[in-house]
A tleap script that builds the chain and sets N, CA, C and O, in Angstrom:
source leaprc.protein.ff14SB
mol = sequence {
  NMET GLU ILE ILE GLN ILE VAL GLY LEU SER
  LEU VAL ALA THR VAL LEU ILE LEU LEU VAL
  ARG GLU ASN GLU PRO GLU ILE ALA MET GLN
  LEU SER LEU ILE VAL GLY ILE ILE ILE PHE
  ILE MET MET LEU GLY ARG ILE VAL ALA ILE
  VAL ASP LEU LEU ARG ASP LEU ALA LEU SER
  ALA GLU VAL ASP LEU ILE TYR LEU ASP THR
  VAL LEU LYS VAL ILE GLY ILE ALA TYR ILE
  ALA GLU PHE GLY ALA ALA ILE CYS ARG ASP
  ALA GLY GLU GLY ILE ILE ALA ALA LYS VAL
  GLU PHE ALA GLY LYS VAL LEU ILE MET VAL
  LEU ALA ILE PRO ILE MET LEU ALA VAL LEU
  GLU SER VAL MET GLN LEU LEU CPRO
}
set mol.1.N position { -2.186 -0.446 20.940 }
set mol.1.CA position { -3.305 0.018 20.279 }
set mol.1.C position { -2.970 -0.865 18.614 }
set mol.1.O position { -1.986 -1.363 18.068 }
set mol.2.N position { -4.180 -0.707 18.342 }
set mol.2.CA position { -4.392 -1.204 16.958 }
set mol.2.C position { -3.857 -0.146 15.975 }
set mol.2.O position { -3.076 -0.203 15.024 }
set mol.3.N position { -4.481 0.724 16.487 }
set mol.3.CA position { -3.967 2.219 15.402 }
set mol.3.C position { -2.916 2.228 15.350 }
set mol.3.O position { -2.580 2.444 14.185 }
set mol.4.N position { -1.837 2.071 16.190 }
set mol.4.CA position { -0.638 2.057 15.770 }
set mol.4.C position { 0.306 1.095 14.866 }
set mol.4.O position { 1.369 1.331 14.291 }
set mol.5.N position { -0.643 -0.310 14.975 }
set mol.5.CA position { -0.512 -0.940 13.797 }
set mol.5.C position { -0.707 -0.844 12.515 }
set mol.5.O position { 0.065 -1.064 11.582 }
set mol.6.N position { -2.078 -0.413 12.534 }
set mol.6.CA position { -2.740 0.116 11.292 }
set mol.6.C position { -1.871 1.143 10.572 }
set mol.6.O position { -1.614 0.998 9.377 }
set mol.7.N position { -1.364 2.291 11.353 }
set mol.7.CA position { -0.253 3.532 11.017 }
set mol.7.C position { 0.719 3.020 10.379 }
set mol.7.O position { 1.096 3.372 9.262 }
set mol.8.N position { 1.431 1.692 11.413 }
set mol.8.CA position { 2.974 1.516 10.952 }
set mol.8.C position { 2.770 0.207 9.968 }
set mol.8.O position { 3.833 -0.135 9.451 }
set mol.9.N position { 1.953 -0.372 9.703 }
set mol.9.CA position { 1.475 -1.394 8.265 }
set mol.9.C position { 1.111 -0.346 7.146 }
set mol.9.O position { 1.533 -0.575 6.013 }
set mol.10.N position { 0.492 0.585 7.334 }
set mol.10.CA position { 0.420 1.410 6.136 }
set mol.10.C position { 1.449 2.428 5.678 }
set mol.10.O position { 1.635 2.993 4.601 }
set mol.11.N position { 2.114 2.475 6.967 }
set mol.11.CA position { 3.883 3.747 6.257 }
set mol.11.C position { 4.781 2.875 5.517 }
set mol.11.O position { 5.360 3.063 4.447 }
set mol.12.N position { 4.772 1.606 6.532 }
set mol.12.CA position { 5.720 0.514 5.454 }
set mol.12.C position { 5.481 0.177 3.782 }
set mol.12.O position { 6.016 0.134 2.674 }
set mol.13.N position { 4.099 -0.042 4.630 }
set mol.13.CA position { 3.141 -0.173 2.718 }
set mol.13.C position { 3.811 1.219 1.614 }
set mol.13.O position { 4.466 1.271 0.572 }
set mol.14.N position { 3.228 2.145 2.514 }
set mol.14.CA position { 3.283 3.260 1.501 }
set mol.14.C position { 4.776 3.371 1.265 }
set mol.14.O position { 4.914 3.477 0.047 }
set mol.15.N position { 5.902 3.394 1.835 }
set mol.15.CA position { 6.998 3.111 1.387 }
set mol.15.C position { 7.483 2.507 0.438 }
set mol.15.O position { 8.221 2.913 -0.460 }
set mol.16.N position { 6.948 1.248 0.690 }
set mol.16.CA position { 7.250 -0.474 -0.704 }
set mol.16.C position { 6.953 0.510 -1.640 }
set mol.16.O position { 7.824 0.842 -2.444 }
set mol.17.N position { 5.762 1.070 -1.655 }
set mol.17.CA position { 4.417 1.161 -3.204 }
set mol.17.C position { 5.406 2.526 -4.022 }
set mol.17.O position { 5.531 2.689 -5.236 }
set mol.18.N position { 5.811 3.095 -3.272 }
set mol.18.CA position { 6.637 4.372 -3.781 }
set mol.18.C position { 7.963 3.830 -4.396 }
set mol.18.O position { 8.323 4.121 -5.536 }
set mol.19.N position { 8.921 2.720 -3.239 }
set mol.19.CA position { 10.145 2.129 -4.102 }
set mol.19.C position { 9.797 1.731 -5.434 }
set mol.19.O position { 10.321 2.197 -6.446 }
set mol.20.N position { 8.472 0.439 -5.398 }
set mol.20.CA position { 7.985 -0.324 -6.494 }
set mol.20.C position { 7.481 0.432 -7.560 }
set mol.20.O position { 7.918 0.197 -8.687 }
set mol.21.N position { 6.653 1.282 -7.397 }
set mol.21.CA position { 5.725 2.098 -8.536 }
set mol.21.C position { 6.314 2.485 -9.648 }
set mol.21.O position { 5.821 2.458 -10.776 }
set mol.22.N position { 7.892 3.024 -9.191 }
set mol.22.CA position { 8.621 3.372 -10.877 }
set mol.22.C position { 8.588 2.228 -11.844 }
set mol.22.O position { 8.117 2.304 -12.979 }
set mol.23.N position { 9.268 0.875 -11.162 }
set mol.23.CA position { 9.212 0.049 -12.333 }
set mol.23.C position { 8.663 -1.094 -12.368 }
set mol.23.O position { 9.065 -2.013 -13.081 }
set mol.24.N position { 7.320 -1.176 -11.309 }
set mol.24.CA position { 6.681 -2.174 -11.743 }
set mol.24.C position { 5.240 -1.864 -10.830 }
set mol.24.O position { 4.904 -2.532 -9.852 }
set mol.25.N position { 4.641 -0.943 -11.270 }
set mol.25.CA position { 3.408 -0.134 -11.405 }
set mol.25.C position { 2.109 -1.189 -10.784 }
set mol.25.O position { 1.238 -0.882 -9.971 }
set mol.26.N position { 2.278 -2.211 -11.319 }
set mol.26.CA position { 1.316 -3.557 -11.492 }
set mol.26.C position { 1.544 -4.380 -9.997 }
set mol.26.O position { 0.679 -5.163 -9.606 }
set mol.27.N position { 2.541 -4.176 -9.361 }
set mol.27.CA position { 2.897 -4.872 -8.070 }
set mol.27.C position { 2.570 -3.689 -7.374 }
set mol.27.O position { 1.506 -3.892 -6.790 }
set mol.28.N position { 3.030 -2.435 -7.142 }
set mol.28.CA position { 2.965 -1.456 -6.180 }
set mol.28.C position { 0.921 -1.302 -5.869 }
set mol.28.O position { 0.509 -1.061 -4.734 }
set mol.29.N position { 0.077 -1.465 -6.895 }
set mol.29.CA position { -1.006 -1.503 -7.082 }
set mol.29.C position { -1.458 -2.692 -6.391 }
set mol.29.O position { -2.549 -2.526 -5.846 }
set mol.30.N position { -0.937 -3.868 -6.245 }
set mol.30.CA position { -1.313 -5.148 -5.850 }
set mol.30.C position { -1.430 -5.032 -4.150 }
set mol.30.O position { -2.304 -5.475 -3.405 }
set mol.31.N position { -0.096 -4.194 -3.816 }
set mol.31.CA position { 0.556 -4.654 -2.735 }
set mol.31.C position { -0.470 -3.141 -2.069 }
set mol.31.O position { -0.533 -3.236 -0.844 }
set mol.32.N position { -1.195 -1.913 -2.580 }
set mol.32.CA position { -2.081 -1.292 -1.724 }
set mol.32.C position { -3.092 -1.805 -2.037 }
set mol.32.O position { -3.908 -1.427 -1.197 }
set mol.33.N position { -3.697 -2.611 -2.913 }
set mol.33.CA position { -4.749 -3.623 -2.531 }
set mol.33.C position { -4.896 -4.127 -1.381 }
set mol.33.O position { -5.853 -3.934 -0.631 }
set mol.34.N position { -3.803 -4.905 -1.149 }
set mol.34.CA position { -3.575 -6.269 -0.059 }
set mol.34.C position { -3.851 -5.379 1.331 }
set mol.34.O position { -4.711 -5.509 2.203 }
set mol.35.N position { -2.851 -4.501 1.185 }
set mol.35.CA position { -2.895 -4.034 2.991 }
set mol.35.C position { -4.345 -2.960 3.136 }
set mol.35.O position { -4.567 -2.533 4.269 }
set mol.36.N position { -5.234 -2.570 2.086 }
set mol.36.CA position { -6.649 -2.159 1.963 }
set mol.36.C position { -7.284 -3.146 2.569 }
set mol.36.O position { -7.896 -2.798 3.579 }
set mol.37.N position { -7.337 -4.215 2.297 }
set mol.37.CA position { -7.965 -5.533 2.299 }
set mol.37.C position { -7.576 -6.159 4.003 }
set mol.37.O position { -8.280 -6.743 4.827 }
set mol.38.N position { -6.063 -5.692 4.027 }
set mol.38.CA position { -5.689 -6.469 6.080 }
set mol.38.C position { -5.972 -5.660 6.669 }
set mol.38.O position { -6.149 -6.016 7.834 }
set mol.39.N position { -6.223 -4.098 6.420 }
set mol.39.CA position { -6.340 -3.615 7.594 }
set mol.39.C position { -8.231 -3.423 7.368 }
set mol.39.O position { -8.866 -2.808 8.224 }
set mol.40.N position { -8.741 -3.862 6.477 }
set mol.40.CA position { -10.383 -3.865 6.624 }
set mol.40.C position { -10.611 -5.569 7.211 }
set mol.40.O position { -11.819 -5.802 7.177 }
set mol.41.N position { -10.174 -6.248 7.496 }
set mol.41.CA position { -10.150 -7.383 7.940 }
set mol.41.C position { -9.583 -7.251 9.889 }
set mol.41.O position { -10.148 -7.842 10.809 }
set mol.42.N position { -8.331 -6.292 10.032 }
set mol.42.CA position { -8.328 -6.265 11.219 }
set mol.42.C position { -9.249 -5.480 11.670 }
set mol.42.O position { -9.228 -5.553 12.898 }
set mol.43.N position { -10.103 -4.716 11.286 }
set mol.43.CA position { -11.471 -4.017 11.581 }
set mol.43.C position { -12.486 -4.963 11.925 }
set mol.43.O position { -13.287 -4.728 12.829 }
set mol.44.N position { -12.500 -6.091 11.213 }
set mol.44.CA position { -13.726 -6.810 10.885 }
set mol.44.C position { -14.894 -7.197 12.613 }
set mol.44.O position { -16.095 -7.112 12.866 }
set mol.45.N position { -13.874 -7.539 13.248 }
set mol.45.CA position { -14.221 -8.329 14.644 }
set mol.45.C position { -15.048 -6.892 15.414 }
set mol.45.O position { -16.069 -7.079 16.077 }
set mol.46.N position { -14.361 -5.233 15.194 }
set mol.46.CA position { -14.779 -4.175 15.373 }
set mol.46.C position { -15.897 -3.880 14.864 }
set mol.46.O position { -16.661 -3.185 15.533 }
set mol.47.N position { -16.201 -4.230 13.838 }
set mol.47.CA position { -17.375 -3.670 13.115 }
set mol.47.C position { -18.277 -4.649 13.370 }
set mol.47.O position { -19.445 -4.269 13.454 }
set mol.48.N position { -18.059 -5.807 13.516 }
set mol.48.CA position { -19.068 -6.869 14.204 }
set mol.48.C position { -19.684 -6.422 15.247 }
set mol.48.O position { -20.893 -6.201 15.188 }
set mol.49.N position { -18.946 -6.202 16.419 }
set mol.49.CA position { -19.088 -5.774 17.627 }
set mol.49.C position { -20.195 -4.241 17.689 }
set mol.49.O position { -21.092 -3.946 18.478 }
set mol.50.N position { -19.883 -3.834 17.019 }
set mol.50.CA position { -20.713 -2.605 16.389 }
set mol.50.C position { -22.473 -2.807 16.281 }
set mol.50.O position { -23.477 -2.466 16.906 }
set mol.51.N position { -22.109 -3.580 15.081 }
set mol.51.CA position { -23.322 -3.936 14.594 }
set mol.51.C position { -24.662 -4.184 15.710 }
set mol.51.O position { -25.770 -3.669 15.863 }
set mol.52.N position { -23.411 -5.909 16.762 }
set mol.52.CA position { -24.190 -6.292 17.589 }
set mol.52.C position { -25.031 -5.248 18.554 }
set mol.52.O position { -26.170 -5.370 19.003 }
set mol.53.N position { -24.109 -4.220 18.713 }
set mol.53.CA position { -24.470 -3.397 20.083 }
set mol.53.C position { -25.634 -2.599 19.321 }
set mol.53.O position { -26.648 -2.388 19.986 }
set mol.54.N position { -25.602 -2.119 17.962 }
set mol.54.CA position { -26.500 -1.636 17.529 }
set mol.54.C position { -27.884 -2.061 17.647 }
set mol.54.O position { -28.853 -1.475 18.131 }
set mol.55.N position { -27.738 -3.596 16.915 }
set mol.55.CA position { -29.346 -4.859 17.360 }
set mol.55.C position { -29.529 -4.902 18.418 }
set mol.55.O position { -30.753 -4.981 18.512 }
set mol.56.N position { -29.088 -4.904 19.425 }
set mol.56.CA position { -29.412 -4.840 21.069 }
set mol.56.C position { -29.946 -3.700 21.019 }
set mol.56.O position { -31.174 -3.626 21.074 }
set mol.57.N position { -29.261 -2.693 20.920 }
set mol.57.CA position { -29.971 -1.340 21.436 }
set mol.57.C position { -31.466 -1.109 20.481 }
set mol.57.O position { -32.461 -0.503 20.881 }
set mol.58.N position { -31.343 -1.598 19.483 }
set mol.58.CA position { -32.576 -1.552 18.659 }
set mol.58.C position { -33.673 -2.257 19.049 }
set mol.58.O position { -34.819 -1.861 18.834 }
set mol.59.N position { -33.432 -3.170 19.550 }
set mol.59.CA position { -34.269 -4.823 20.513 }
set mol.59.C position { -34.966 -4.023 21.545 }
set mol.59.O position { -36.188 -4.037 21.694 }
set mol.60.N position { -34.141 -3.329 22.248 }
set mol.60.CA position { -34.169 -2.427 23.445 }
set mol.60.C position { -35.359 -1.512 23.465 }
set mol.60.O position { -36.328 -1.427 24.220 }
set mol.61.N position { -34.988 -0.870 22.421 }
set mol.61.CA position { -35.519 0.694 21.969 }
set mol.61.C position { -37.047 0.051 21.333 }
set mol.61.O position { -38.030 0.711 20.995 }
set mol.62.N position { -36.867 -1.527 21.299 }
set mol.62.CA position { -38.514 -2.234 20.249 }
set mol.62.C position { -38.607 -1.257 19.452 }
set mol.62.O position { -39.652 -0.606 19.452 }
set mol.63.N position { -37.312 -0.841 18.394 }
set mol.63.CA position { -37.660 -0.122 16.933 }
set mol.63.C position { -37.230 -1.585 15.913 }
set mol.63.O position { -36.479 -2.550 16.054 }
set mol.64.N position { -38.045 -1.163 15.002 }
set mol.64.CA position { -38.265 -2.161 13.685 }
set mol.64.C position { -37.026 -2.271 13.503 }
set mol.64.O position { -36.370 -1.230 13.446 }
set mol.65.N position { -36.299 -3.672 13.347 }
set mol.65.CA position { -34.845 -4.131 12.845 }
set mol.65.C position { -35.031 -3.667 11.503 }
set mol.65.O position { -33.967 -3.272 11.027 }
set mol.66.N position { -36.030 -3.572 10.705 }
set mol.66.CA position { -35.910 -3.423 9.528 }
set mol.66.C position { -34.985 -1.838 8.963 }
set mol.66.O position { -34.362 -1.593 7.929 }
set mol.67.N position { -35.167 -1.332 9.723 }
set mol.67.CA position { -34.905 0.338 9.947 }
set mol.67.C position { -33.267 0.573 10.054 }
set mol.67.O position { -32.390 1.193 9.453 }
set mol.68.N position { -33.424 -0.444 11.370 }
set mol.68.CA position { -31.707 -0.511 11.435 }
set mol.68.C position { -31.331 -1.183 10.491 }
set mol.68.O position { -30.555 -0.504 9.818 }
set mol.69.N position { -31.491 -2.307 10.022 }
set mol.69.CA position { -31.134 -3.073 8.822 }
set mol.69.C position { -30.794 -1.836 7.275 }
set mol.69.O position { -29.820 -1.912 6.526 }
set mol.70.N position { -31.551 -1.150 7.218 }
set mol.70.CA position { -31.580 -0.418 6.202 }
set mol.70.C position { -30.212 0.729 6.339 }
set mol.70.O position { -29.390 0.948 5.449 }
set mol.71.N position { -30.248 1.329 7.641 }
set mol.71.CA position { -29.029 2.034 8.032 }
set mol.71.C position { -28.055 1.531 8.157 }
set mol.71.O position { -27.127 2.329 8.025 }
set mol.72.N position { -27.608 0.060 8.458 }
set mol.72.CA position { -26.215 -0.736 8.435 }
set mol.72.C position { -25.908 -1.201 6.642 }
set mol.72.O position { -24.848 -1.529 6.108 }
set mol.73.N position { -27.069 -1.085 6.149 }
set mol.73.CA position { -26.793 -1.058 4.603 }
set mol.73.C position { -26.470 -0.129 4.040 }
set mol.73.O position { -25.583 -0.301 3.204 }
set mol.74.N position { -26.997 1.207 4.215 }
set mol.74.CA position { -26.315 2.293 3.614 }
set mol.74.C position { -24.622 2.582 3.976 }
set mol.74.O position { -23.649 2.880 3.283 }
set mol.75.N position { -24.825 2.339 5.345 }
set mol.75.CA position { -23.293 2.364 6.014 }
set mol.75.C position { -22.546 1.850 5.199 }
set mol.75.O position { -21.872 2.535 4.429 }
set mol.76.N position { -22.518 0.233 5.214 }
set mol.76.CA position { -21.848 -0.448 4.096 }
set mol.76.C position { -21.609 -0.026 2.992 }
set mol.76.O position { -20.418 -0.043 2.682 }
set mol.77.N position { -22.596 0.509 1.969 }
set mol.77.CA position { -22.946 0.768 0.613 }
set mol.77.C position { -21.842 2.116 0.565 }
set mol.77.O position { -20.981 2.185 -0.312 }
set mol.78.N position { -21.990 3.089 1.558 }
set mol.78.CA position { -21.154 4.044 1.417 }
set mol.78.C position { -19.416 3.744 1.600 }
set mol.78.O position { -18.594 4.298 0.870 }
set mol.79.N position { -19.036 2.778 2.696 }
set mol.79.CA position { -17.660 2.478 2.281 }
set mol.79.C position { -16.980 1.644 1.636 }
set mol.79.O position { -15.765 1.549 1.458 }
set mol.80.N position { -18.254 0.750 1.126 }
set mol.80.CA position { -17.486 -0.499 0.382 }
set mol.80.C position { -17.165 0.736 -1.076 }
set mol.80.O position { -16.086 0.561 -1.642 }
set mol.81.N position { -17.950 1.750 -1.549 }
set mol.81.CA position { -17.844 2.931 -2.756 }
set mol.81.C position { -17.050 3.713 -2.620 }
set mol.81.O position { -16.649 4.310 -3.619 }
set mol.82.N position { -16.376 4.088 -0.994 }
set mol.82.CA position { -15.418 4.987 -0.967 }
set mol.82.C position { -14.124 4.050 -1.614 }
set mol.82.O position { -13.255 4.285 -2.454 }
set mol.83.N position { -14.488 2.808 -0.724 }
set mol.83.CA position { -12.871 1.969 -0.726 }
set mol.83.C position { -12.798 1.499 -2.587 }
set mol.83.O position { -11.706 1.471 -3.155 }
set mol.84.N position { -13.653 1.280 -3.075 }
set mol.84.CA position { -13.513 0.880 -4.700 }
set mol.84.C position { -13.048 1.906 -4.854 }
set mol.84.O position { -11.868 1.922 -5.203 }
set mol.85.N position { -13.724 3.127 -4.675 }
set mol.85.CA position { -13.214 4.485 -5.700 }
set mol.85.C position { -11.888 4.873 -5.419 }
set mol.85.O position { -11.231 5.339 -6.350 }
set mol.86.N position { -11.377 4.764 -4.308 }
set mol.86.CA position { -9.750 5.283 -3.736 }
set mol.86.C position { -9.245 4.511 -4.541 }
set mol.86.O position { -8.322 4.910 -5.252 }
set mol.87.N position { -9.876 2.789 -4.661 }
set mol.87.CA position { -8.476 2.281 -5.532 }
set mol.87.C position { -8.644 2.622 -7.123 }
set mol.87.O position { -7.731 2.283 -7.876 }
set mol.88.N position { -9.573 3.156 -7.545 }
set mol.88.CA position { -9.853 3.126 -8.826 }
set mol.88.C position { -8.789 4.633 -8.885 }
set mol.88.O position { -7.975 4.823 -9.788 }
set mol.89.N position { -8.996 5.490 -7.847 }
set mol.89.CA position { -8.181 6.769 -8.034 }
set mol.89.C position { -6.289 6.251 -8.032 }
set mol.89.O position { -5.345 6.704 -8.679 }
set mol.90.N position { -6.352 5.310 -7.158 }
set mol.90.CA position { -4.703 4.768 -6.815 }
set mol.90.C position { -4.237 3.911 -8.402 }
set mol.90.O position { -3.138 3.735 -8.928 }
set mol.91.N position { -5.555 3.542 -8.785 }
set mol.91.CA position { -4.613 2.992 -10.384 }
set mol.91.C position { -4.890 4.138 -11.261 }
set mol.91.O position { -4.848 3.796 -12.442 }
set mol.92.N position { -5.214 5.639 -11.049 }
set mol.92.CA position { -5.168 6.327 -12.508 }
set mol.92.C position { -6.564 6.421 -13.062 }
set mol.92.O position { -6.530 6.757 -14.246 }
set mol.93.N position { -7.907 6.215 -12.552 }
set mol.93.CA position { -8.735 5.903 -13.023 }
set mol.93.C position { -9.712 6.568 -12.431 }
set mol.93.O position { -10.675 5.942 -11.988 }
set mol.94.N position { -9.633 7.988 -12.319 }
set mol.94.CA position { -10.661 8.995 -11.933 }
set mol.94.C position { -12.025 8.820 -12.495 }
set mol.94.O position { -12.811 8.821 -11.548 }
set mol.95.N position { -12.500 8.705 -13.357 }
set mol.95.CA position { -13.385 8.873 -14.447 }
set mol.95.C position { -14.346 7.605 -13.407 }
set mol.95.O position { -15.282 7.819 -12.637 }
set mol.96.N position { -13.762 6.465 -13.716 }
set mol.96.CA position { -14.402 5.261 -13.173 }
set mol.96.C position { -14.545 5.163 -11.805 }
set mol.96.O position { -15.414 4.407 -11.373 }
set mol.97.N position { -13.554 6.060 -10.722 }
set mol.97.CA position { -14.233 6.204 -9.557 }
set mol.97.C position { -15.027 6.989 -9.601 }
set mol.97.O position { -16.124 6.437 -9.695 }
set mol.98.N position { -15.123 8.298 -9.582 }
set mol.98.CA position { -16.601 9.263 -9.860 }
set mol.98.C position { -17.612 7.986 -10.167 }
set mol.98.O position { -18.413 7.854 -9.242 }
set mol.99.N position { -17.761 7.143 -11.083 }
set mol.99.CA position { -18.841 6.238 -11.450 }
set mol.99.C position { -19.178 5.764 -10.458 }
set mol.99.O position { -20.385 5.791 -10.219 }
set mol.100.N position { -18.136 5.055 -9.341 }
set mol.100.CA position { -18.462 4.042 -8.352 }
set mol.100.C position { -19.040 4.844 -7.392 }
set mol.100.O position { -20.111 4.539 -6.868 }
set mol.101.N position { -18.430 5.839 -7.116 }
set mol.101.CA position { -18.972 7.042 -6.314 }
set mol.101.C position { -20.911 7.537 -6.913 }
set mol.101.O position { -21.671 7.680 -5.955 }
set mol.102.N position { -21.371 7.690 -7.916 }
set mol.102.CA position { -22.312 7.638 -8.319 }
set mol.102.C position { -23.062 6.564 -8.153 }
set mol.102.O position { -24.198 6.998 -7.964 }
set mol.103.N position { -23.079 5.280 -8.111 }
set mol.103.CA position { -23.477 4.237 -8.115 }
set mol.103.C position { -24.240 4.075 -6.821 }
set mol.103.O position { -25.420 3.860 -6.541 }
set mol.104.N position { -22.773 4.316 -5.920 }
set mol.104.CA position { -23.380 4.185 -4.509 }
set mol.104.C position { -24.003 5.129 -3.508 }
set mol.104.O position { -24.299 4.856 -2.345 }
set mol.105.N position { -24.184 6.459 -4.229 }
set mol.105.CA position { -25.507 7.107 -3.994 }
set mol.105.C position { -26.947 6.876 -4.668 }
set mol.105.O position { -28.068 7.238 -4.310 }
set mol.106.N position { -26.512 6.157 -5.748 }
set mol.106.CA position { -27.885 5.686 -6.089 }
set mol.106.C position { -28.323 4.403 -5.506 }
set mol.106.O position { -29.513 4.088 -5.468 }
set mol.107.N position { -27.568 3.812 -5.145 }
set mol.107.CA position { -27.824 2.553 -4.432 }
set mol.107.C position { -28.424 3.105 -3.062 }
set mol.107.O position { -29.614 2.867 -2.853 }
set mol.108.N position { -27.754 3.770 -2.180 }
set mol.108.CA position { -28.319 4.440 -1.244 }
set mol.108.C position { -29.972 5.124 -1.032 }
set mol.108.O position { -30.782 4.963 -0.119 }
set mol.109.N position { -30.062 6.176 -2.674 }
set mol.109.CA position { -31.472 6.670 -2.814 }
set mol.109.C position { -32.383 5.332 -2.505 }
set mol.109.O position { -33.223 5.322 -1.605 }
set mol.110.N position { -32.097 4.126 -3.418 }
set mol.110.CA position { -32.983 3.275 -3.331 }
set mol.110.C position { -33.400 2.629 -2.011 }
set mol.110.O position { -34.523 2.280 -1.646 }
set mol.111.N position { -31.915 2.536 -1.222 }
set mol.111.CA position { -32.392 2.133 0.065 }
set mol.111.C position { -33.111 2.885 0.953 }
set mol.111.O position { -33.673 2.364 1.917 }
set mol.112.N position { -33.154 4.175 0.702 }
set mol.112.CA position { -34.061 5.246 1.805 }
set mol.112.C position { -35.390 5.287 1.401 }
set mol.112.O position { -36.252 5.771 2.135 }
set mol.113.N position { -35.691 4.735 0.086 }
set mol.113.CA position { -37.352 4.863 -0.298 }
set mol.113.C position { -37.971 4.112 1.057 }
set mol.113.O position { -38.284 4.894 1.955 }
set mol.114.N position { -38.134 3.046 1.254 }
set mol.114.CA position { -38.651 2.926 2.871 }
set mol.114.C position { -39.048 3.227 3.756 }
set mol.114.O position { -40.140 3.147 4.319 }
set mol.115.N position { -37.772 3.765 4.020 }
set mol.115.CA position { -37.687 4.516 5.025 }
set mol.115.C position { -38.479 6.263 5.033 }
set mol.115.O position { -39.027 6.940 5.903 }
set mol.116.N position { -38.295 6.378 4.188 }
set mol.116.CA position { -38.987 7.924 3.644 }
set mol.116.C position { -40.549 7.521 3.508 }
set mol.116.O position { -41.372 8.374 3.840 }
set mol.117.N position { -40.999 6.267 3.039 }
set mol.117.CA position { -42.063 6.156 2.576 }
set mol.117.C position { -42.940 5.894 3.772 }
set mol.117.O position { -44.155 6.081 3.840 }
set mol.118.N position { -42.133 5.430 4.707 }
set mol.118.CA position { -42.366 4.907 6.465 }
set mol.118.C position { -43.091 6.593 7.377 }
set mol.118.O position { -44.139 6.729 8.007 }
set mol.119.N position { -41.865 7.722 7.027 }
set mol.119.CA position { -41.591 8.648 7.396 }
set mol.119.C position { -43.083 9.666 7.296 }
set mol.119.O position { -43.740 10.289 8.130 }
set mol.120.N position { -43.181 9.460 5.911 }
set mol.120.CA position { -44.208 9.996 4.880 }
set mol.120.C position { -45.972 9.405 5.634 }
set mol.120.O position { -46.987 10.064 5.858 }
set mol.121.N position { -45.702 8.067 5.817 }
set mol.121.CA position { -47.149 7.794 6.105 }
set mol.121.C position { -47.238 7.744 7.727 }
set mol.121.O position { -48.362 7.381 8.073 }
set mol.122.N position { -46.388 8.002 8.791 }
set mol.122.CA position { -46.483 8.551 9.936 }
set mol.122.C position { -46.696 9.907 9.826 }
set mol.122.O position { -47.343 10.364 10.769 }
set mol.123.N position { -46.280 10.902 8.770 }
set mol.123.CA position { -46.775 11.992 8.972 }
set mol.123.C position { -48.420 12.104 8.630 }
set mol.123.O position { -49.206 12.770 9.304 }
set mol.124.N position { -48.664 11.561 7.816 }
set mol.124.CA position { -50.008 11.868 6.947 }
set mol.124.C position { -51.068 10.852 7.846 }
set mol.124.O position { -52.212 10.574 7.485 }
set mol.125.N position { -50.389 10.354 9.135 }
set mol.125.CA position { -51.239 9.631 10.363 }
set mol.125.C position { -51.920 10.515 11.223 }
set mol.125.O position { -53.057 10.541 11.694 }
set mol.126.N position { -50.623 11.448 11.325 }
set mol.126.CA position { -51.237 12.723 12.404 }
set mol.126.C position { -51.813 13.676 11.680 }
set mol.126.O position { -52.356 14.426 12.491 }
set mol.127.N position { -52.031 14.138 10.377 }
set mol.127.CA position { -52.779 14.982 9.629 }
set mol.127.C position { -54.183 14.780 9.923 }
set mol.127.O position { -54.442 13.649 10.334 }
set mol.128.N position { -55.251 15.660 9.808 }
set mol.128.CA position { -56.783 15.055 9.813 }
set mol.128.C position { -57.401 14.672 8.552 }
set mol.128.O position { -58.545 14.219 8.537 }
savepdb mol mol.pdb
quit
């Protein structure tokens, strides 16, 4: 099971980071970042499979792919912002982490505007 590999890697990395952090905090931060990237790469195949499945479902349901692409972009922004903010917090930069989260929320709102306009247009067409 992949989760056992991920948890095992995470536990080993956590112990190493705790041991190294006292003397070499820069190396501990780099190790944390590398482990995060490794876990992301391990999940990349699963992410691609999910996106392909969602595209196939959208095509079979005859849903405009613009909406699916927007939803996928929103999910991507949310995950990337969370990952970036966690790295900033690990480095002791809580204020920068909050700004990364804020930027992610603003970008999500910008991406949501076309969907909100499409919903509004649909509602307007229903009204006499």
